N, C-alpha and C positions, 0 to 999 in steps of 0.2 A: 246927285252926290251918291257915291258908292256906299252901299251897306257896310255898315262895319261888321266884320264878322266877330263872332264871339268863340274865342277858342276854347273857353270851357264849356260851352254849350255843344259844339261839336265832339268834344271829348266825350262828354255825357252819353250823345246820342250814338257814338261809335262804340262805347261802353254797353250801352243797351243791344245794339245789334250784335256784338260779339257775343254777349250772354245769349242771345236767342238764337244765334247759329250753334252756340256750345250746347245749348239746350236741345236743339235740334239733333245734334250729332249724337248726344245721349240717348235721345228717344229713338233714333235710327239704330243704333247698337241694339237697343233693349227690343226693339221689333224683330231685329234680325234673329237674335237669341231665342224669342218666343217661337217662331217658325220653325226655327231648327229642333226645338224640343216637341213639337207635334208627334204623335206615333200612330199610324194606322195598321192595325194588325188584320191578318186573314189566317183563321184556323180552319183546318180539313180533318175530316176522320175517315178511317177505314171502315167501310160498311160493306156486308155480305147479302143484303136484302135481293140483289140481282145478280150475285155470282161475281160481283167485281171485286171483293175483298176477302181477305182471310177467312177460310173455312175448311171444312173437310166433308169428304163422302163416306160413304159405309162401302165395306170391302168384307163380304161374308160368304163362306160356302157352306154347302150341306152334303150329305152322302145318302145312297140309297143303297142297300145291301140285299133287296128282293127277298126278305123274309117272309116265313108264313107257309104253311103248307101248299097254299095256291102259289106261291111265289109273287105276291103282287108287290108292287113298289111301296117302300115305306120310307119317306124322307125324314131325316133326322140330323141334329147337329151334335157331333161327337168329338168334343174338343180335348178329350183326355183318354187315357187307357181304361178299359180295354176297347172302347169303342163298339162300333155295329160289328154283328157277326156275319161273316161272309157265308154264302150259302152254296157249299159245294156238290157236285155231281154226287150221285148214288154211289154209296159204298167208298165214301173218301176216307173212313177210318179201318179200310181193310185193304190198305195198299200192299201190293206184292213187287219185288224188284222189277224195274222197268215199267211201271203202270204211272199215269198221269191223271189227275183230277182237274178240273176247271170250277172256277167259281167267277160269276159276274158281279158287276157293281156299277155305281154311277156317279159322277160328281156334279154339282151345278152352283151358279151363283145365287143366293136367295134372294129372294123378294126384297127390293129396295136396295140391293146391292149393285155397285158398278161391276162392269166385266173384271175377271180375274185370269190370272195364270198361275196354275198349280204345278207343283212337281211332286214325284214320289220321293219323300225326303230321307227316310230309313226303314229298314225292317231291325225288328228286336223279337226275342223271344219273351212272352209275358211272364210275369213274375208272380207267385214264387215258382221257382221250377222243383220237380221232384222226379224221383227214379222211374215212375211210370205213366201218370196222368198228363204230366207236362216234361218229357225227357229231354235233356240238353242234347244227349247222344242222337236222337233222332233228328231233332232240330238241325243239328250240324249235319246231319247226312242228306236230308232232303234238298232240292235244288228248283228253283221256280223260274218261270217265265213269265212278264206282264206286256200287255198291248192295250193301247189305247183304240177308240173307233172298233171296238169289235162287240158287236151288239149281244144281249143276253141269248138269243136264237143262235148265234154263231159262237158262243162261248163253249164250245165242246171239240172232240177230238176231230170231228167231219168238217167244222168250220174255221177253227182257230188258224190253221197254219197259213191260209191263203187271205186273210183279212187283217185289216188294221195296221197300226203303226206302232213298232216296237219301243217298249219304255224299258224294260230291262232284258237282256238276251238270255237264251234258254241256256238252261244248266248253271244258272248263277245261284250264289249262296242265297239264304233267304235274307241275309242281312243286306244285301245289294240295293242302293239307291237308283235314282235315276235323275239326269238334269233335263231329260226331254219334257218341253214345255206341254203341258194340258191346257188350252184355253177355253175358259168358260165364259160364255157369252152373258151380258146382262138382260134381264127380263124386259118386256115391252114397256113396262111403265112400273112405277114404285110399288104396287101391290101383285106384281107377277113375277115369279122366280124365273130364272133362265132356263134354257133348254139343258137337260141333261147329257153327259158326255160319258159313253161308255168305256170301261175298263173291264180287261178281264184277266184274272190270273190262272195259271196252269202250275198246279205243284206235282213233281216226280219224285220219286223213290228211285235212283239209279240202279240200273242193272248190276248185280254184283254187290248190293248192299249185305251186310254182315247180318248173319241169322241171329245175332244177339240184338236186333233191333225189333224182333217180333214181340208182338203183344203190348207195344208200346204206342203213346200218344203225345204229341206236344201242340203247343199253342204260339203260333206265329203271330206276328203284330207287324202292321205297317202304317207309316205315317205319310199322310199327303199335307202340303203345306203351302200356303200362298202369301208372299212377303210384298207389300206395298211401301217403297221409300227406302231409305238407306238407315 
């Protein structure tokens, strides 16, 4: 005898199955939402301990004007007027028309500095000017020439003409500047300065200079500069 089916029982079982399936769907949707919300972050930072991140180097130059009676080197940092005093040849204050006097100096990269490229950026008259000890008339009448790579021993009438590289051409006004690069190498290590690079100035009172310039003095200044970056 065939079993008599129980429609009500089947209906109840089906309802339970549907409820379980429905519950499973809800759980499945919930699980998918949870997975999507998980977040995994990775942070990095810019470091410079090994030179790989942001940082700066030191760029600093010094000058030597061969000061003192013995003409020994005297390196210093002179960042503002009037700076270091050039040591001119004998009788620099007794110029006559057509005469030229010479003065050596050096530039270098200071200890701990990177290599530099310097230029002779400008020439100006020291302030204040006056009629006798810092004459504007004499400043305007004098001319000069400057060369790099002319050593102290050659910074004179005998050695100047055939040595070095011209920075400022002969017969230029004392205000003349130069775009010619003066390369200053870095020192061998952080405590050693770079090698000095020679510069020689030659100042001339032109032939035919006015007699009204007699008995006067003037104080010319020159600025060397080195710029890194823009």
